[in-house]
C-alpha positions as CSV (number, residue, x, y, z in Angstrom):
1,X,-19.5,5.9,-5.3
2,X,-21.1,4.6,-2.1
3,X,-23.0,6.7,0.4
4,X,-21.8,9.9,-1.5
5,X,-18.2,9.2,-0.4
6,X,-15.3,8.3,-2.7
7,X,-14.2,4.7,-2.5
8,X,-10.8,3.8,-1.2
9,X,-9.3,0.3,-1.4
10,X,-6.2,-1.2,0.3
11,X,-5.0,-4.5,1.7
12,X,-2.3,-6.4,3.5
13,X,-0.9,-9.8,2.9
14,X,-1.4,-12.5,5.6
15,X,2.3,-13.5,5.5
16,X,4.9,-12.8,8.2
17,X,4.3,-10.6,11.2
18,X,3.3,-6.9,10.8
19,X,6.0,-4.4,11.8
20,X,5.9,-1.1,13.5
21,X,6.4,0.3,10.0
22,X,3.3,-1.3,8.7
23,X,1.3,0.1,11.7
24,X,2.6,3.7,11.7
25,X,2.9,3.9,7.9
26,X,-0.4,2.4,6.9
27,X,-2.7,0.7,9.4
28,X,-2.9,3.6,11.8
29,X,-3.8,5.9,8.9
30,X,-6.5,3.6,7.7
31,X,-8.5,4.2,10.8
32,X,-8.7,8.0,10.0
33,X,-9.4,7.4,6.3
34,X,-12.6,5.5,7.3
35,X,-14.2,8.8,8.4
36,X,-13.8,10.4,5.0
37,X,-14.1,7.6,2.5
38,X,-16.0,4.4,1.9
39,X,-13.1,2.0,2.6
40,X,-12.6,-1.6,1.6
41,X,-9.7,-3.1,3.6
42,X,-8.9,-6.6,2.5
43,X,-6.8,-9.4,4.0
44,X,-5.3,-10.4,0.7
45,X,-4.7,-14.0,1.3
46,X,-5.0,-15.0,-2.4
47,X,-1.9,-12.9,-3.1
48,X,-0.1,-14.7,-0.3
49,X,0.0,-18.1,-2.1
50,X,2.3,-16.9,-4.9
51,X,4.9,-18.1,-2.4
52,X,4.4,-21.5,-0.8
53,X,2.6,-21.2,2.6
54,X,2.0,-23.7,5.4
55,X,-1.9,-24.0,5.3
56,X,-2.4,-23.9,9.1
57,X,-0.1,-21.0,9.5
58,X,-1.7,-19.0,6.6
59,X,-5.1,-19.6,8.1
60,X,-4.0,-18.5,11.5
61,X,-2.2,-15.4,10.3
62,X,-5.1,-14.3,8.1
63,X,-7.4,-14.4,11.1
64,X,-4.8,-12.7,13.3
65,X,-4.5,-9.9,10.7
66,X,-8.3,-9.4,10.6
67,X,-8.3,-9.1,14.4
68,X,-5.4,-6.6,14.1
69,X,-7.4,-4.4,11.7
70,X,-10.2,-4.2,14.3
71,X,-7.9,-3.8,17.3
72,X,-6.2,-0.9,15.6
73,X,-9.5,0.9,15.5
74,X,-11.0,0.2,12.2
75,X,-14.8,0.0,12.7
76,X,-16.3,-2.9,10.7
77,X,-19.6,-1.0,10.6
78,X,-18.0,1.9,8.7
79,X,-15.3,0.1,6.7
80,X,-15.6,-3.2,4.9
81,X,-12.9,-5.5,6.2
82,X,-12.9,-9.0,4.6
83,X,-10.8,-11.9,3.4
84,X,-10.0,-11.7,-0.3
85,X,-10.6,-15.4,-0.7
86,X,-14.1,-15.1,0.7
87,X,-15.2,-13.0,-2.3
88,X,-14.9,-15.2,-5.4
89,X,-15.4,-12.2,-7.7
90,X,-11.8,-11.4,-7.2
91,X,-10.7,-14.5,-8.9
92,X,-13.4,-14.3,-11.6
93,X,-12.6,-10.8,-12.6
94,X,-8.9,-11.5,-12.5
95,X,-9.3,-14.2,-15.2
96,X,-11.3,-11.8,-17.4
97,X,-8.7,-9.1,-17.0
98,X,-5.9,-11.6,-17.8
99,X,-7.5,-11.7,-21.2
100,X,-7.2,-7.9,-21.6
101,X,-3.6,-7.7,-20.4
102,X,-0.5,-8.2,-22.6
103,X,2.5,-10.3,-21.9
104,X,4.8,-7.4,-22.7
105,X,3.1,-5.4,-19.9
106,X,3.6,-8.1,-17.4
107,X,7.2,-8.7,-18.5
108,X,8.0,-5.1,-17.5
109,X,6.8,-5.6,-13.9
110,X,9.9,-5.0,-11.7
111,X,8.4,-6.8,-8.7
112,X,8.0,-10.0,-10.6
113,X,11.7,-9.9,-11.5
114,X,12.7,-9.2,-7.8
115,X,10.5,-11.9,-6.4
116,X,11.6,-14.4,-9.0
117,X,15.1,-13.9,-8.0
118,X,14.2,-14.6,-4.3
119,X,12.1,-17.6,-5.1
120,X,13.9,-19.1,-8.1
121,X,12.5,-22.6,-7.3
122,X,8.9,-21.4,-7.6
123,X,8.5,-19.0,-10.4
124,X,4.8,-19.6,-11.0
125,X,2.1,-18.1,-13.2
126,X,0.3,-16.6,-10.2
127,X,3.5,-14.6,-9.3
128,X,3.6,-13.4,-13.0
129,X,-0.1,-12.4,-13.0
130,X,-0.1,-10.9,-9.5
131,X,-0.7,-7.3,-10.8
132,X,-3.8,-8.4,-12.7
133,X,-5.3,-9.9,-9.5
134,X,-4.4,-6.6,-7.8
135,X,-6.2,-4.7,-10.6
136,X,-9.3,-6.9,-10.0
137,X,-9.1,-6.1,-6.3
138,X,-9.2,-2.4,-7.0
139,X,-11.6,-2.3,-10.0
140,X,-14.3,-4.6,-8.4
141,X,-15.3,-1.8,-5.9
142,X,-15.2,1.1,-8.5
143,X,-12.3,2.4,-6.4
144,X,-11.5,6.1,-6.7
145,X,-8.4,6.1,-4.5
146,X,-5.6,3.6,-3.6
147,X,-2.9,4.4,-1.0
148,X,0.3,3.2,-2.6
149,X,4.0,3.5,-1.9
150,X,6.6,4.0,-4.6
151,X,7.1,0.2,-4.8
152,X,3.4,-0.4,-5.8
153,X,3.0,2.6,-8.1
154,X,3.8,0.4,-11.2
155,X,0.9,-1.9,-10.2
156,X,-1.5,0.9,-10.0
157,X,-0.4,2.2,-13.4
158,X,-1.0,-1.2,-15.0
159,X,-4.4,-1.3,-13.3
160,X,-5.3,2.0,-14.8
161,X,-4.1,0.9,-18.2
162,X,-6.2,-2.3,-18.1
163,X,-9.3,-0.4,-16.9
164,X,-9.0,2.2,-19.7
165,X,-8.5,-0.4,-22.3
166,X,-11.6,-2.3,-21.2
167,X,-13.6,1.0,-21.1
168,X,-12.4,2.0,-24.6
169,X,-13.7,-1.4,-26.0
170,X,-17.0,-1.8,-24.1
171,X,-17.9,1.7,-22.9
172,X,-17.7,3.1,-19.3
173,X,-17.4,0.1,-16.9
174,X,-14.7,0.8,-14.4
175,X,-13.8,3.8,-12.4
176,X,-10.2,4.8,-13.2
177,X,-8.4,4.8,-9.8
178,X,-6.0,7.4,-8.7
179,X,-3.1,7.2,-6.2
180,X,-4.2,8.5,-2.8
181,X,-2.3,11.7,-2.1
182,X,-3.0,12.9,1.4
183,X,-1.6,12.7,4.8
184,X,0.7,9.8,4.7
185,X,1.9,7.8,7.7
186,X,5.5,7.8,8.9
187,X,8.1,6.0,6.8
188,X,9.9,3.8,9.3
189,X,13.3,2.4,8.4
190,X,15.2,-0.7,9.6
191,X,16.9,-0.4,13.0
192,X,20.0,-2.2,11.6
193,X,20.2,-0.5,8.2
194,X,18.4,2.8,8.3
195,X,18.8,3.3,4.5
196,X,16.2,0.5,4.0
197,X,12.5,0.3,5.0
198,X,11.6,-1.7,8.0
199,X,10.4,-5.1,6.6
200,X,8.5,-8.1,8.0
201,X,10.7,-10.3,5.8
202,X,14.0,-9.0,7.1
203,X,16.3,-11.9,8.0
204,X,17.8,-9.9,10.9
205,X,15.3,-10.1,13.8
206,X,16.8,-7.0,15.4
207,X,16.1,-4.9,12.3
208,X,12.3,-4.8,12.8
209,X,9.9,-4.2,15.7
210,X,7.0,-6.6,15.3
211,X,3.6,-5.5,16.6
212,X,3.4,-8.5,19.0
213,X,6.9,-8.0,20.4
214,X,6.8,-7.9,24.2
215,X,8.1,-4.7,26.0
216,X,11.5,-6.2,26.9
217,X,12.1,-7.3,23.3
218,X,11.2,-3.8,22.0
219,X,13.5,-2.1,24.5
220,X,16.4,-4.5,23.6
221,X,16.0,-3.9,19.9
222,X,16.2,-0.2,20.3
223,X,19.3,-0.4,22.5
224,X,20.9,-2.3,19.5
225,X,19.7,0.2,16.9
226,X,22.4,1.5,14.6
227,X,23.3,5.1,15.0
228,X,26.6,6.8,14.2
229,X,29.7,8.3,15.9
230,X,28.7,12.0,15.6
231,X,27.2,12.2,19.1
232,X,24.8,14.8,18.0
233,X,21.0,14.4,17.9
234,X,20.0,16.2,14.7
235,X,17.3,15.5,12.1
236,X,19.2,15.3,8.9
237,X,19.8,12.8,6.0
238,X,23.4,12.5,6.9
239,X,22.4,10.8,10.2
240,X,19.8,8.2,8.9
241,X,19.8,6.2,12.1
242,X,19.1,9.2,14.4
243,X,16.6,10.6,11.9
244,X,14.7,7.2,11.9
245,X,14.6,7.1,15.7
246,X,13.3,10.7,15.8
247,X,10.6,9.8,13.2
248,X,9.5,6.8,15.3
249,X,9.4,8.9,18.5
250,X,7.4,11.7,16.8
251,X,4.9,9.2,15.3
252,X,4.3,7.5,18.6
253,X,4.1,10.6,20.8
254,X,2.6,13.2,18.4
255,X,5.6,15.4,19.0
256,X,6.8,17.7,16.2
257,X,10.3,17.0,14.8
258,X,11.5,20.4,16.0
259,X,10.2,19.9,19.5
260,X,11.8,16.4,19.7
261,X,15.2,17.7,18.5
262,X,15.0,20.4,21.2
263,X,14.0,17.9,23.9
264,X,17.0,15.7,23.2
265,X,19.5,18.5,22.7
266,X,22.7,17.8,24.6
267,X,21.5,14.3,25.6
268,X,23.2,11.0,24.6
269,X,22.2,8.4,22.0
270,X,21.4,6.0,24.9
271,X,18.8,8.3,26.3
272,X,17.2,8.8,22.9
273,X,17.0,5.0,22.3
274,X,15.5,4.5,25.7
275,X,12.8,7.2,25.1
276,X,12.0,5.9,21.7
277,X,11.6,2.3,23.1
278,X,9.3,3.5,25.8
279,X,7.2,5.5,23.4
280,X,6.7,2.4,21.2
281,X,5.9,0.2,24.2
282,X,3.2,2.7,25.2
283,X,1.6,2.6,21.7
284,X,1.8,-1.2,21.2
285,X,0.7,-2.5,24.7
286,X,-2.9,-1.3,24.3
287,X,-3.0,-2.7,20.8
288,X,-1.7,-6.1,22.0
289,X,-4.1,-6.2,24.8
290,X,-7.1,-5.5,22.5
291,X,-5.8,-8.2,20.1
292,X,-5.7,-10.7,23.0
293,X,-9.3,-9.8,24.0
294,X,-10.7,-10.0,20.5
295,X,-8.9,-13.4,19.9
296,X,-11.1,-14.8,22.7
297,X,-14.3,-13.4,21.2
298,X,-14.7,-16.1,18.5
299,X,-18.4,-15.6,17.8
300,X,-18.0,-11.8,17.5
301,X,-15.1,-12.1,15.0
302,X,-16.9,-14.8,13.1
303,X,-19.9,-12.5,12.8
304,X,-17.8,-9.7,11.4
305,X,-16.1,-12.0,9.0
306,X,-19.4,-13.3,7.7
307,X,-21.2,-9.9,7.5
308,X,-18.3,-8.1,5.9
309,X,-17.7,-10.8,3.3
310,X,-21.4,-10.6,2.3
311,X,-21.1,-6.8,2.1
312,X,-18.0,-6.9,0.0
313,X,-19.5,-9.6,-2.3
314,X,-22.6,-7.5,-2.9
315,X,-20.5,-4.6,-4.3
316,X,-18.0,-6.8,-6.1
317,X,-20.7,-8.8,-7.8
318,X,-22.4,-5.7,-9.1
319,X,-19.3,-4.9,-11.0
320,X,-18.6,-8.5,-12.0
321,X,-22.1,-9.0,-13.5
322,X,-21.8,-5.8,-15.5
323,X,-18.4,-7.0,-16.9
324,X,-19.7,-10.5,-17.7
325,X,-22.6,-9.1,-19.6
326,X,-20.5,-6.6,-21.6
327,X,-18.1,-9.3,-22.8
328,X,-20.9,-11.6,-23.8
329,X,-21.2,-14.3,-21.1
330,X,-24.8,-15.7,-21.0
331,X,-27.2,-14.1,-18.6
332,X,-27.8,-16.0,-15.3
333,X,-31.2,-17.5,-14.8
334,X,-32.6,-16.3,-11.5
C-alpha cells in the first residue's frame, strides 16, 4: 500500500484509435479514481505486439495515448502514467511467472482462442502467454484493485491463481488483487449493431465514434445510427439502439435516464440523434483541443514520461527484487 491508499492498476493498448466507449466506460472514470486510490495507469505497448504492428505507427500511437491520458484529466503528479516497455521489470517478472503457470491453465484462456481465430497466420507464444504478462503488470505494484470487464475477468482469475501459488510456495510475496467493484462508467454499444460493445477494431467506420473524430463526422455517424420502427423513445432492452443513444446522452450531459426519457417524450428519432450528437461534440471538442495543445509541448510530455517511468520502476523493482531473492537468484552487488 502506498501513501495509505489502496493500489489500483489499469492500462490500455496502444493499438487502433480510442472510442467514445473507451472514454466514457473507462478513461473518464480513471480521473476520479486517482483521488481515492494510488493509481498506476500504463500504456501497455508490450501487449500490443502480439499482433504485428508498424513500428512508426505503434510509437506514434503510444505517445498519443499517453497524451490522451493527461488531456482527459489524469494528473501525472497523483497517478503514475507510464509506458509498459519503459519498465523492464514487467518482462522480467513475466518470465518468472511463466515458470509458475501451467499449460492447461493457458489452454483454457478463451481470449487466446478468439484472437488465434482472427490472426491465424500469427499464432505466437506471446499471444499464448499474454495473461501471464498481464499478471506481472498487476502483481508488480502490489495491486489491490483492478477495474475489469467481463471479457477480462478470466485474466484476473489466473493472475490471482498464480499469485496464490507463488505465495504458498515462498511465503507472502504478492498482494492478491480483487476486481474493482464501484461506480462503473457507461457501457457504450455499437451505433450499427447495438447488441455489441463499441469497439476500436470494428470494421464498420460508422459503428464507432473515435475520440479524434471531427464534429461533422460525429454528427453524421449519429444520423446513421441504427434505431427501430417503434417510433417511441423508451429506455428498455427491447429497443437496444434507442437505449444506447440515451445512455450516451446521459453519460455526456449528466442527465438521469428518467429525465432524458421525459425530455424526449413525443419527439422523433431524428431529434434524439441530433441531440446525442451535439452532446458528444460538446464533450470531445475540449478533449481534442487539449490533446492538440499537449502534442506541441514536447519537453513537458517528455518530462512526464521520464519521471513517471522512474517512479513506476522504483515500485516495480521493489517487488521484482523480492521475487528474485525468494526463488534463489544471486544477490546483486551494489
